[in-house]
All heavy atoms as an XYZ file, in Angstrom:
968
protein
N     139.895    127.312    120.424
C     141.324    127.089    120.051
C     142.185    127.884    121.026
O     141.990    129.033    121.225
C     141.542    127.478    118.620
C     142.902    127.155    118.030
S     143.260    125.440    117.854
C     142.092    124.960    116.602
N     143.181    127.189    121.548
C     144.213    127.811    122.415
C     145.373    128.193    121.525
O     145.760    127.412    120.648
C     144.663    126.852    123.522
C     143.594    126.436    124.443
C     142.932    125.242    124.250
C     143.254    127.225    125.559
C     141.905    124.826    125.124
C     142.259    126.813    126.424
C     141.579    125.611    126.235
O     140.673    125.219    127.087
N     145.885    129.404    121.764
C     147.079    129.829    121.009
C     148.152    130.381    121.988
O     147.796    131.160    122.891
C     146.693    130.934    120.046
C     145.749    130.447    118.938
C     145.530    131.515    117.848
N     144.538    131.062    116.913
C     144.783    130.234    115.910
N     146.054    129.860    115.644
N     143.806    129.906    115.075
N     149.391    130.022    121.699
C     150.504    130.577    122.454
C     151.508    131.065    121.439
O     151.530    130.630    120.260
C     151.132    129.563    123.447
C     151.759    128.388    122.650
C     150.096    129.114    124.459
C     152.694    127.550    123.599
N     152.371    131.954    121.860
C     153.459    132.373    120.981
C     154.706    132.698    121.830
O     154.645    132.946    122.981
C     153.066    133.588    120.149
O     152.794    134.710    120.959
N     155.824    132.572    121.132
C     157.124    132.906    121.783
C     157.958    133.661    120.817
O     157.982    133.361    119.644
C     157.862    131.707    122.280
C     159.103    132.021    123.086
C     159.553    130.928    123.918
C     160.816    131.435    124.713
N     161.208    130.507    125.683
N     158.694    134.684    121.288
C     159.483    135.592    120.447
C     160.962    135.331    120.611
O     161.390    135.032    121.713
C     159.118    137.042    120.905
C     159.721    138.122    120.061
C     159.244    139.519    120.539
O     158.045    139.826    120.316
O     160.009    140.205    121.153
N     161.678    135.396    119.488
C     163.102    135.186    119.473
C     163.770    136.327    118.690
O     163.125    136.889    117.770
C     163.450    133.872    118.793
C     162.770    132.678    119.445
C     161.519    132.249    118.968
C     163.383    131.911    120.418
C     160.876    131.216    119.564
C     162.753    130.863    121.042
C     161.512    130.480    120.567
N     165.000    136.633    118.999
C     165.716    137.736    118.387
C     167.095    137.318    117.872
O     167.738    136.473    118.466
C     165.936    138.904    119.410
C     164.682    139.457    119.926
N     164.233    140.760    119.600
C     163.686    139.025    120.713
C     163.066    141.009    120.169
N     162.715    139.911    120.849
N     167.457    137.935    116.724
C     168.828    137.674    116.258
C     169.170    138.890    115.275
O     168.280    139.562    114.827
C     168.985    136.329    115.539
C     168.321    136.190    114.194
C     169.016    136.363    113.022
C     166.998    135.790    114.135
C     168.410    136.263    111.789
C     166.360    135.715    112.891
C     167.069    135.852    111.688
N     170.464    139.040    115.037
C     170.984    140.084    114.206
C     171.735    139.376    113.074
O     172.475    138.426    113.266
C     171.908    140.990    114.900
O     171.184    141.697    115.940
N     171.524    139.881    111.813
C     172.175    139.267    110.665
C     172.226    140.264    109.537
O     171.445    141.148    109.446
C     171.439    137.960    110.267
N     173.083    139.944    108.562
C     173.150    140.736    107.294
C     172.550    139.917    106.208
O     172.398    138.684    106.247
C     174.625    141.063    106.971
O     175.347    139.907    106.616
N     172.191    140.619    105.126
C     171.763    139.963    103.918
C     171.829    140.947    102.781
O     172.005    142.157    102.995
C     170.363    139.299    104.046
C     169.206    140.244    104.014
N     168.013    139.953    103.400
C     169.007    141.471    104.652
C     167.184    140.913    103.560
N     167.765    141.861    104.344
N     171.603    140.457    101.552
C     171.570    141.292    100.389
C     170.613    140.658     99.375
O     170.726    139.463     99.132
C     172.995    141.369     99.784
C     173.169    142.307     98.614
C     174.607    142.406     98.197
O     175.452    141.586     98.605
N     174.871    143.402     97.403
N     169.747    141.470     98.835
C     168.789    141.005     97.789
C     169.307    141.478     96.498
O     168.757    142.409     95.892
C     167.420    141.431     98.094
C     166.877    141.014     99.483
C     165.469    141.611     99.694
C     166.803    139.499     99.598
N     170.392    140.865     96.012
C     171.135    141.333     94.824
C     170.295    141.174     93.553
O     170.651    141.802     92.565
C     172.425    140.517     94.699
N     169.230    140.448     93.559
C     168.386    140.278     92.355
C     167.495    141.490     92.129
O     166.918    141.629     91.022
C     167.558    138.992     92.476
C     166.527    139.109     93.599
N     166.865    138.852     94.907
C     165.171    139.353     93.528
C     165.817    138.999     95.652
N     164.759    139.301     94.882
N     167.410    142.404     93.087
C     166.552    143.589     92.922
C     167.316    144.640     92.034
O     168.555    144.572     91.861
C     166.297    144.188     94.286
C     165.373    143.319     95.174
C     165.214    143.968     96.554
C     164.030    143.046     94.517
N     166.613    145.560     91.493
C     167.225    146.529     90.550
C     168.295    147.368     91.244
O     168.233    147.623     92.482
C     166.045    147.454     90.163
C     164.824    146.733     90.504
C     165.166    145.821     91.623
N     169.319    147.730     90.494
C     170.390    148.589     90.997
C     169.786    149.838     91.547
O     168.897    150.436     90.943
C     171.405    148.915     89.888
C     172.589    149.597     90.365
C     173.611    149.842     89.258
O     173.280    149.810     88.107
N     174.854    150.061     89.610
N     170.214    150.258     92.734
C     169.648    151.429     93.360
C     168.610    151.126     94.402
O     168.286    151.945     95.264
N     168.024    149.936     94.344
C     167.085    149.544     95.377
C     167.868    149.329     96.720
O     168.930    148.682     96.723
C     166.381    148.256     95.001
C     165.195    147.876     95.870
N     165.306    147.480     97.176
C     163.870    147.890     95.605
C     164.139    147.244     97.655
N     163.223    147.448     96.734
N     167.395    149.949     97.768
C     168.127    149.896     99.066
C     168.392    148.464     99.574
O     169.413    148.219    100.143
C     167.450    150.699    100.108
C     166.041    150.092    100.566
C     165.374    151.056    101.532
O     165.850    152.176    101.822
N     164.328    150.579    102.146
N     167.511    147.530     99.247
C     167.717    146.165     99.687
C     168.663    145.362     98.840
O     169.112    144.281     99.187
C     166.363    145.409     99.790
S     165.273    146.109    101.060
N     169.050    145.927     97.715
C     170.054    145.301     96.882
C     171.447    145.460     97.418
O     172.357    144.732     97.082
C     170.021    145.845     95.426
N     171.612    146.480     98.283
C     172.910    146.646     98.944
C     173.030    145.770    100.129
O     172.035    145.396    100.753
C     173.005    148.151     99.385
C     173.008    149.097     98.253
C     173.320    150.542     98.702
N     172.389    151.077     99.725
C     171.353    151.870     99.459
N     171.047    152.168     98.201
N     170.600    152.294    100.446
N     174.278    145.460    100.515
C     174.528    144.678    101.768
C     174.033    145.541    102.921
O     174.400    146.678    103.034
C     176.039    144.397    101.867
C     176.433    143.673    103.103
C     175.845    142.270    103.172
C     177.986    143.571    103.168
N     173.258    144.884    103.726
C     172.708    145.587    104.945
C     172.303    144.569    105.972
O     172.351    143.371    105.747
C     171.517    146.503    104.572
C     170.310    145.737    104.064
N     170.258    145.172    102.773
C     169.156    145.452    104.598
C     169.109    144.585    102.598
N     168.409    144.725    103.726
N     171.862    145.028    107.142
C     171.512    144.065    108.220
C     170.314    144.532    108.936
O     169.833    145.699    108.770
N     169.738    143.634    109.706
C     168.592    143.884    110.574
C     168.739    143.239    111.909
O     169.517    142.244    112.069
C     167.316    143.283    109.917
C     167.015    143.839    108.537
N     166.491    145.091    108.376
C     167.109    143.287    107.363
C     166.263    145.288    107.099
N     166.690    144.243    106.401
N     167.994    143.777    112.847
C     167.754    143.062    114.123
C     166.381    142.412    113.999
O     165.368    143.002    114.139
C     167.764    144.085    115.309
C     169.160    144.726    115.475
O     170.147    143.998    115.432
N     169.158    146.018    115.617
N     166.452    141.075    113.739
C     165.244    140.366    113.390
C     164.492    139.933    114.671
O     165.083    139.675    115.718
C     165.565    139.080    112.610
C     166.086    139.341    111.258
C     167.407    139.453    110.925
C     165.145    139.462    110.173
C     167.807    139.714    109.607
C     165.542    139.688    108.884
C     166.916    139.827    108.608
O     167.314    140.054    107.312
N     163.202    139.798    114.527
C     162.311    139.235    115.544
C     161.527    138.118    114.890
O     160.950    138.314    113.840
C     161.334    140.297    116.122
C     160.417    139.646    117.191
C     162.028    141.503    116.747
N     161.558    136.958    115.491
C     160.837    135.773    115.034
C     159.848    135.422    116.073
O     160.193    135.237    117.241
C     161.792    134.608    114.754
C     161.018    133.345    114.344
C     162.843    134.953    113.755
N     158.584    135.291    115.655
C     157.506    134.841    116.632
C     156.934    133.585    116.052
O     156.395    133.524    114.901
C     156.393    135.942    116.738
C     155.268    135.428    117.646
C     156.984    137.203    117.262
N     156.989    132.510    116.909
C     156.364    131.230    116.584
C     155.067    131.154    117.302
O     155.008    131.457    118.497
C     157.309    130.075    116.775
C     157.654    129.956    118.250
C     156.674    128.754    116.297
N     153.964    130.784    116.596
C     152.713    130.621    117.204
C     152.288    129.151    117.133
O     152.361    128.552    116.081
C     151.619    131.475    116.446
C     150.209    131.333    116.975
C     149.241    132.061    116.097
O     149.333    133.254    115.998
O     148.338    131.353    115.466
N     151.755    128.639    118.244
C     151.288    127.248    118.315
C     149.813    127.312    118.743
O     149.409    128.124    119.472
C     152.075    126.420    119.335
C     153.527    126.108    119.002
C     154.436    127.306    119.270
C     154.006    124.931    119.787
N     149.035    126.371    118.172
C     147.584    126.321    118.434
C     147.149    124.928    118.660
O     147.685    123.958    118.047
C     146.852    126.947    117.268
N     146.147    124.729    119.517
C     145.625    123.423    119.793
C     144.189    123.592    120.328
O     143.908    124.526    121.121
C     146.473    122.653    120.797
O     145.906    121.381    121.085
N     143.330    122.679    119.971
C     141.953    122.691    120.470
C     141.920    122.182    121.930
O     141.007    122.446    122.646
C     141.049    121.872    119.544
N     142.959    121.418    122.297
C     143.068    120.809    123.590
C     144.325    121.124    124.314
O     145.393    121.280    123.650
C     142.872    119.314    123.573
C     141.578    118.873    122.932
C     141.399    117.373    123.038
N     140.143    116.951    122.455
C     140.002    116.248    121.397
N     141.051    115.735    120.767
N     138.828    116.004    120.934
N     144.293    121.155    125.563
C     145.539    121.347    126.386
C     146.104    119.982    126.739
O     145.319    119.028    126.911
C     145.258    122.163    127.642
C     144.730    123.607    127.367
C     144.390    124.349    128.666
C     145.664    124.426    126.538
N     147.399    119.900    126.966
C     147.984    118.658    127.370
C     147.697    118.415    128.905
O     147.037    119.236    129.542
C     149.463    118.609    127.031
C     150.323    119.597    127.822
O     149.934    120.131    128.839
N     151.528    119.854    127.300
N     148.225    117.361    129.413
C     147.962    116.983    130.811
C     148.484    118.014    131.774
O     148.029    118.084    132.927
C     148.559    115.583    131.093
C     150.018    115.407    130.944
C     150.412    115.186    129.490
O     149.535    115.007    128.584
O     151.670    115.159    129.218
N     149.392    118.852    131.392
C     149.905    119.909    132.234
C     149.180    121.236    132.105
O     149.474    122.247    132.723
C     151.403    120.148    131.974
C     152.284    118.966    132.252
O     152.035    118.333    133.281
O     153.137    118.627    131.452
N     148.159    121.228    131.169
C     147.363    122.438    130.995
C     148.013    123.431    129.970
O     147.690    124.592    129.952
N     148.941    122.953    129.146
C     149.639    123.702    128.147
C     149.278    123.317    126.761
O     148.895    122.134    126.469
C     151.164    123.497    128.244
C     151.801    123.834    129.530
C     152.816    123.029    130.047
C     151.491    125.018    130.277
C     153.463    123.350    131.221
C     152.095    125.304    131.389
C     153.123    124.514    131.903
N     149.348    124.263    125.777
C     149.412    123.910    124.381
C     150.701    123.147    124.184
O     150.746    122.066    123.609
C     149.325    125.167    123.455
C     149.618    124.777    122.005
C     147.991    125.825    123.624
N     151.814    123.721    124.664
C     153.111    123.138    124.678
C     153.914    123.918    125.729
O     153.780    125.134    125.828
C     153.784    123.180    123.320
C     155.206    122.662    123.443
C     155.694    121.898    122.236
N     154.845    120.952    121.573
C     155.032    119.628    121.618
N     156.025    119.097    122.282
N     154.240    118.828    120.887
N     154.757    123.237    126.529
C     155.580    123.951    127.475
C     156.566    124.891    126.724
O     157.274    124.430    125.839
C     156.361    122.919    128.298
C     157.103    123.438    129.438
O     157.407    124.646    129.486
O     157.352    122.695    130.415
N     156.602    126.160    127.095
C     157.478    127.082    126.436
C     158.929    126.634    126.515
O     159.739    126.926    125.629
C     157.388    128.529    127.120
C     156.198    129.210    126.797
C     155.173    129.461    127.751
C     155.888    129.735    125.472
C     154.033    130.212    127.459
C     154.747    130.416    125.202
C     153.856    130.671    126.201
O     152.704    131.388    125.894
N     159.285    125.956    127.572
C     160.659    125.445    127.702
C     161.052    124.553    126.544
O     162.225    124.557    126.144
C     160.769    124.666    129.075
C     162.196    124.158    129.246
N     163.247    124.947    129.539
C     162.703    122.909    129.184
C     164.325    124.187    129.680
N     164.013    122.925    129.451
N     160.138    123.786    125.982
C     160.471    122.978    124.829
C     160.906    123.798    123.575
O     161.571    123.267    122.744
C     159.273    122.086    124.506
C     158.899    121.076    125.536
C     157.708    120.232    125.126
O     157.743    119.608    124.048
O     156.707    120.292    125.886
N     160.466    125.036    123.503
C     160.843    125.856    122.419
C     162.293    126.378    122.421
O     162.706    127.045    121.509
C     159.837    127.038    122.252
C     158.354    126.581    122.149
C     157.460    127.831    121.998
C     158.160    125.614    120.989
N     162.967    126.090    123.503
C     164.384    126.452    123.607
C     165.183    125.913    122.467
O     166.193    126.499    122.092
C     164.972    126.012    124.945
N     164.748    124.792    121.888
C     165.449    124.197    120.722
C     165.444    125.142    119.492
O     166.400    125.198    118.806
C     164.781    122.883    120.370
C     165.521    122.060    119.328
C     164.829    120.720    119.036
O     163.887    120.313    119.705
O     165.300    120.081    118.032
N     164.363    125.933    119.328
C     164.351    126.883    118.284
C     165.322    128.018    118.567
O     166.047    128.480    117.685
C     162.915    127.475    118.086
C     162.743    128.505    116.997
C     163.295    128.034    115.671
C     161.299    128.922    116.883
N     165.354    128.468    119.803
C     166.333    129.514    120.151
C     167.759    129.082    119.838
O     168.560    129.766    119.279
C     166.226    129.896    121.634
C     167.202    131.032    122.054
C     167.145    131.327    123.500
C     168.109    132.369    123.958
N     169.210    132.759    123.077
N     168.061    127.823    120.206
C     169.402    127.293    119.982
C     169.691    127.267    118.525
O     170.787    127.578    118.066
C     169.559    125.885    120.593
N     168.735    126.833    117.684
C     168.915    126.729    116.246
C     169.161    128.156    115.684
O     170.068    128.334    114.853
C     167.668    126.167    115.625
C     167.647    126.081    114.106
C     168.593    125.388    113.381
C     166.646    126.803    113.406
C     168.594    125.367    112.000
C     166.619    126.811    112.051
C     167.615    126.069    111.317
O     167.593    126.060    109.955
N     168.341    129.115    116.086
C     168.525    130.479    115.564
C     169.872    130.995    116.006
O     170.587    131.632    115.211
C     167.369    131.419    116.124
C     166.056    131.015    115.421
C     167.695    132.861    115.937
C     164.871    131.681    115.985
N     170.243    130.839    117.301
C     171.553    131.326    117.742
C     172.673    130.720    117.025
O     173.644    131.376    116.685
C     171.676    131.099    119.275
C     170.787    131.942    120.115
O     170.142    132.903    119.572
O     170.673    131.680    121.335
N     172.642    129.454    116.741
C     173.722    128.743    116.111
C     173.812    129.034    114.595
O     174.906    129.194    114.059
C     173.575    127.204    116.312
C     174.643    126.400    115.745
C     176.028    126.571    116.384
O     176.087    126.939    117.532
O     177.052    126.338    115.687
N     172.653    129.020    113.941
C     172.676    129.070    112.467
C     172.451    130.435    111.832
O     172.748    130.649    110.703
C     171.666    128.125    111.899
C     171.913    126.597    112.308
C     173.230    126.080    111.786
O     173.627    126.490    110.678
O     173.809    125.272    112.456
N     171.783    131.379    112.590
C     171.356    132.636    111.995
C     171.988    133.890    112.629
O     172.192    134.855    111.962
C     169.831    132.751    112.010
C     169.140    131.793    111.126
C     168.901    130.464    111.495
C     168.812    132.175    109.807
C     168.378    129.584    110.637
C     168.210    131.249    108.945
C     168.014    129.942    109.360
N     172.190    133.840    113.926
C     172.659    135.026    114.613
C     173.998    135.432    114.190
O     174.961    134.624    114.168
C     172.598    134.843    116.148
C     172.828    136.142    116.920
O     172.315    137.174    116.488
O     173.522    136.090    117.947
N     174.214    136.691    113.796
C     175.493    137.269    113.340
C     176.051    136.488    112.154
O     177.192    136.238    112.094
C     176.432    137.437    114.539
C     176.059    138.551    115.438
N     175.156    138.408    116.430
C     176.445    139.812    115.493
C     174.980    139.555    117.056
N     175.810    140.433    116.505
N     175.145    136.083    111.301
C     175.539    135.458    110.041
C     175.127    136.267    108.825
O     174.291    137.178    108.990
C     174.879    134.076    109.950
C     175.052    133.127    111.048
C     176.342    132.387    110.953
N     176.512    131.460    112.055
C     177.399    130.581    112.114
N     178.234    130.465    111.092
N     177.470    129.782    113.158
N     175.607    135.955    107.669
C     175.125    136.518    106.437
C     174.108    135.535    105.855
O     174.392    134.400    105.511
C     176.337    136.666    105.442
C     175.927    137.374    104.173
N     175.378    138.643    104.128
C     175.995    136.935    102.914
C     175.110    138.949    102.860
N     175.498    137.980    102.139
N     172.846    135.972    105.832
C     171.741    135.102    105.544
C     171.784    134.518    104.118
O     171.272    133.443    103.893
C     170.417    135.816    105.798
C     170.217    136.221    107.226
C     168.873    136.939    107.366
C     170.275    135.067    108.179
N     172.419    135.221    103.203
C     172.596    134.651    101.816
C     173.382    133.362    101.843
O     173.229    132.553    100.957
C     173.254    135.686    100.938
C     172.442    136.905    100.714
O     172.189    137.642    101.679
N     171.997    137.127     99.506
N     174.217    133.183    102.877
C     174.958    131.937    103.019
C     174.271    130.869    103.781
O     174.674    129.740    103.850
C     176.289    132.212    103.736
C     177.219    133.222    103.002
O     177.089    133.325    101.744
O     178.044    133.869    103.633
N     173.099    131.219    104.363
C     172.417    130.321    105.262
C     171.128    129.766    104.619
O     170.795    128.526    104.696
C     172.051    130.939    106.591
C     171.207    130.068    107.504
C     173.290    131.410    107.318
N     170.386    130.570    103.916
C     169.080    130.237    103.358
C     169.171    129.857    101.919
O     170.004    130.396    101.154
C     168.125    131.434    103.541
C     167.681    131.692    104.929
C     166.964    133.065    104.941
C     166.782    130.692    105.503
N     168.303    128.987    101.493
C     168.091    128.771    100.016
C     167.094    129.780     99.504
O     166.119    130.069    100.186
C     167.542    127.365     99.807
C     168.539    126.269    100.147
C     168.027    124.866     99.829
O     167.181    124.767     98.909
O     168.491    123.936    100.479
N     167.336    130.326     98.415
C     166.480    131.323     97.813
C     166.741    132.694     98.460
O     167.638    132.820     99.249
N     165.979    133.702     98.014
C     166.202    135.057     98.489
C     165.999    135.106    100.046
O     165.109    134.462    100.596
C     165.135    135.868     97.834
C     164.681    135.088     96.640
C     164.920    133.654     97.036
N     166.844    135.879    100.683
C     166.810    135.965    102.168
C     165.799    136.996    102.597
O     166.125    137.914    103.392
C     168.220    136.263    102.694
O     168.696    137.471    102.053
N     164.584    136.892    102.167
C     163.503    137.829    102.519
C     162.882    137.329    103.784
O     162.958    136.138    104.197
C     162.406    137.809    101.411
O     161.842    136.535    101.256
C     162.987    138.290    100.013
N     162.161    138.238    104.436
C     161.441    137.882    105.636
C     160.395    136.856    105.371
O     160.149    135.928    106.188
C     160.822    139.145    106.280
N     159.789    136.872    104.175
C     158.780    135.890    103.805
C     159.412    134.493    103.771
O     158.817    133.505    104.284
C     158.191    136.241    102.492
C     157.330    137.496    102.460
C     158.094    138.820    102.209
O     159.336    138.852    102.326
O     157.450    139.807    101.871
N     160.552    134.362    103.096
C     161.224    133.074    103.037
C     161.646    132.608    104.392
O     161.673    131.415    104.662
C     162.377    133.148    102.025
C     161.913    133.019    100.601
O     160.808    132.551    100.323
N     162.710    133.531     99.665
N     162.123    133.503    105.203
C     162.551    133.083    106.560
C     161.358    132.601    107.354
O     161.493    131.639    108.155
C     163.232    134.247    107.274
C     164.686    134.420    106.827
S     165.585    135.556    107.897
C     165.053    137.067    107.137
N     160.217    133.303    107.212
C     159.022    132.871    107.998
C     158.688    131.417    107.580
O     158.388    130.631    108.451
C     157.871    133.780    107.743
N     158.694    131.093    106.304
C     158.440    129.741    105.833
C     159.481    128.789    106.330
O     159.132    127.682    106.778
C     158.293    129.710    104.313
C     158.193    128.341    103.676
C     156.804    127.755    103.998
N     156.656    126.436    103.514
C     156.078    126.060    102.434
N     155.578    126.936    101.575
N     155.955    124.792    102.083
N     160.723    129.146    106.265
C     161.802    128.286    106.750
C     161.620    127.898    108.230
O     161.657    126.803    108.604
C     163.164    128.983    106.541
C     164.314    128.151    107.115
N     164.859    127.123    106.406
C     164.868    128.205    108.299
C     165.813    126.633    107.196
N     165.859    127.266    108.352
N     161.408    128.973    109.064
C     161.287    128.717    110.518
C     159.971    127.928    110.807
O     159.962    127.086    111.670
C     161.336    130.018    111.308
C     162.679    130.613    111.343
C     162.835    131.969    110.995
C     163.817    129.916    111.761
C     164.120    132.568    111.046
C     165.037    130.503    111.806
C     165.207    131.826    111.470
N     158.953    128.173    110.015
C     157.692    127.444    110.202
C     157.955    125.955    109.995
O     157.622    125.040    110.702
C     156.577    127.942    109.266
C     155.395    127.037    109.331
N     155.272    125.967    108.536
C     154.266    127.085    110.090
C     154.147    125.341    108.799
N     153.533    126.044    109.710
N     158.567    125.614    108.833
C     158.724    124.254    108.457
C     159.690    123.542    109.465
O     159.442    122.382    109.819
C     159.308    124.127    107.031
C     158.305    124.584    105.989
O     157.092    124.799    106.335
O     158.717    124.717    104.802
N     160.740    124.224    109.865
C     161.694    123.673    110.824
C     160.972    123.366    112.143
O     161.138    122.298    112.734
C     162.828    124.677    111.058
C     163.948    124.093    111.949
C     165.080    123.532    111.509
C     163.971    124.117    113.380
N     165.809    123.134    112.594
C     165.151    123.502    113.739
C     163.127    124.575    114.342
C     165.543    123.265    115.075
C     163.497    124.395    115.702
C     164.692    123.824    116.055
N     160.181    124.342    112.666
C     159.489    124.149    113.902
C     158.359    123.180    113.815
O     158.167    122.335    114.764
C     158.948    125.509    114.417
N     157.563    123.138    112.746
C     156.487    122.197    112.683
C     156.966    120.769    112.603
O     156.254    119.864    112.982
C     155.540    122.502    111.516
C     154.242    121.698    111.745
C     153.215    121.967    110.710
O     153.481    121.739    109.542
N     152.078    122.335    111.106
N     158.152    120.566    112.092
C     158.689    119.193    112.009
C     158.940    118.685    113.430
O     159.042    117.504    113.662
C     160.010    119.212    111.242
N     159.038    119.574    114.443
C     159.313    119.221    115.839
C     158.043    119.292    116.665
O     157.866    118.527    117.573
C     160.375    120.119    116.386
C     161.728    119.767    115.844
C     162.675    120.958    115.697
N     163.925    120.529    115.165
C     164.166    120.390    113.862
N     163.232    120.637    112.988
N     165.351    120.022    113.412
N     157.230    120.269    116.379
C     156.009    120.488    117.196
C     154.768    120.629    116.273
O     154.617    121.653    115.603
C     156.183    121.744    118.030
C     157.473    121.758    118.757
C     157.866    120.859    119.754
C     158.568    122.665    118.597
N     159.127    121.180    120.183
C     159.600    122.267    119.470
C     158.757    123.726    117.764
C     160.815    122.959    119.523
C     159.989    124.408    117.856
C     161.003    124.023    118.723
N     153.964    119.653    116.209
C     152.794    119.694    115.236
C     151.803    120.827    115.523
O     151.008    121.141    114.622
C     152.139    118.337    115.385
C     152.655    117.781    116.664
C     153.983    118.387    116.940
N     151.832    121.436    116.679
C     150.929    122.534    116.999
C     151.338    123.848    116.319
O     150.566    124.816    116.460
C     150.912    122.737    118.541
C     150.527    121.557    119.339
C     151.694    120.682    119.749
O     152.876    120.948    119.305
O     151.494    119.684    120.462
N     152.475    123.903    115.713
C     152.933    125.169    115.040
C     151.883    125.600    113.981
O     151.590    124.848    113.128
C     154.357    125.067    114.472
C     154.668    126.282    113.681
C     155.360    124.869    115.591
N     151.369    126.801    114.183
C     150.324    127.313    113.294
C     150.847    128.381    112.365
O     150.365    128.540    111.274
C     149.158    127.836    114.069
N     151.860    129.167    112.810
C     152.349    130.300    112.078
C     153.669    130.784    112.576
O     153.980    130.560    113.741
C     151.349    131.478    112.049
N     154.409    131.434    111.740
C     155.679    132.074    112.127
C     155.666    133.493    111.473
O     155.382    133.636    110.295
C     156.959    131.333    111.723
C     158.186    132.145    112.016
C     156.980    129.968    112.472
N     156.013    134.474    112.279
C     156.181    135.845    111.812
C     157.628    136.256    111.956
O     158.284    135.919    112.949
C     155.303    136.806    112.669
C     153.861    136.485    112.530
C     153.045    137.433    113.434
N     152.952    138.786    112.903
C     152.762    139.889    113.574
N     152.474    139.802    114.826
N     152.700    141.026    112.984
N     158.096    136.993    110.978
C     159.463    137.539    111.012
C     159.430    139.053    110.740
O     158.787    139.529    109.773
C     160.376    136.837    109.941
C     161.754    137.527    109.875
C     160.503    135.325    110.249
N     160.077    139.731    111.616
C     160.164    141.230    111.466
C     161.573    141.632    111.192
O     162.505    141.194    111.848
C     159.656    141.897    112.733
O     159.880    143.272    112.705
N     161.744    142.564    110.225
C     163.075    143.120    109.998
C     163.182    144.491    110.661
O     164.260    144.972    110.981
C     163.272    143.318    108.502
C     163.405    142.047    107.747
C     163.593    142.242    106.245
O     163.152    143.331    105.681
O     164.139    141.378    105.610
N     162.091    145.140    110.867
C     161.994    146.460    111.506
C     160.777    146.503    112.396
O     159.873    145.645    112.275
C     161.851    147.629    110.491
O     160.559    147.664    109.968
C     162.857    147.495    109.333
N     160.671    147.410    113.390
C     159.530    147.498    114.241
C     158.189    147.713    113.464
O     157.132    147.462    114.124
C     159.817    148.662    115.158
C     161.355    148.764    115.141
C     161.757    148.377    113.753
N     158.283    148.133    112.262
C     157.029    148.443    111.521
C     156.698    147.435    110.444
O     155.679    147.620    109.728
C     157.160    149.832    110.887
C     157.214    150.940    111.928
C     157.308    152.292    111.271
C     157.349    153.429    112.314
N     157.417    154.720    111.724
N     157.534    146.424    110.218
C     157.263    145.506    109.154
C     157.274    144.045    109.663
O     158.163    143.674    110.417
C     158.287    145.632    107.976
O     159.581    145.359    108.522
C     158.249    147.022    107.389
N     156.375    143.221    109.121
C     156.288    141.798    109.488
C     155.918    141.021    108.204
O     155.178    141.502    107.358
C     155.122    141.586    110.480
C     155.423    142.105    111.842
C     155.164    143.327    112.345
C     156.060    141.368    112.898
N     155.598    143.452    113.650
C     156.191    142.230    114.000
C     156.633    140.123    113.000
C     156.782    141.846    115.192
C     157.148    139.752    114.171
C     157.252    140.591    115.264
N     156.442    139.864    108.176
C     156.022    138.835    107.193
C     155.624    137.579    107.935
O     156.196    137.287    108.988
C     157.229    138.457    106.227
N     154.537    136.987    107.483
C     154.011    135.762    108.216
C     153.820    134.646    107.232
O     153.359    134.806    106.063
C     152.676    136.137    108.795
C     152.080    134.977    109.545
C     150.738    135.338    110.219
O     149.722    135.416    109.555
O     150.789    135.623    111.476
N     154.155    133.404    107.703
C     153.796    132.188    106.979
C     152.831    131.440    107.879
O     153.124    131.102    109.004
C     154.996    131.342    106.632
C     154.554    130.119    105.860
C     154.187    130.196    104.509
C     154.411    128.889    106.511
C     153.732    129.121    103.809
C     153.943    127.805    105.830
C     153.591    127.930    104.461
O     153.167    126.825    103.789
N     151.620    131.203    107.318
C     150.555    130.461    107.970
C     149.943    129.569    106.872
O     149.262    130.039    106.024
C     149.548    131.428    108.554
C     148.392    130.780    109.226
C     147.380    131.826    109.737
N     147.946    132.780    110.627
C     147.967    132.712    111.952
N     147.455    131.636    112.540
N     148.529    133.623    112.721
N     150.196    128.266    106.946
C     149.639    127.357    105.908
C     148.148    127.331    105.932
O     147.514    127.594    106.911
C     150.247    126.014    106.242
C     150.890    126.080    107.563
C     150.959    127.557    107.946
């Protein structure tokens, strides 16, 4: 199996108001997010790629337009957790590129959430 990945960055605020009072994530706060999309294929295309990285520019445009410097509670359905974002970006990307195997979202350099069906 061949695997490729590409990383994207954006900054946004969110609030997990459903958490108990005093929980740090219940307060309005922000992160510098990292999104990594992974594509996999048993075969390479005629150009020798799983998929041309240039094609993934559509995901960058989507992130820049809809997520960068936004309040994620206004953008996403459900809690604006890294787990929900990973699923959201996975579903969005796989609708365009069937080779999408997983998406990881990081809120900090030490934490990651991944959606892999």
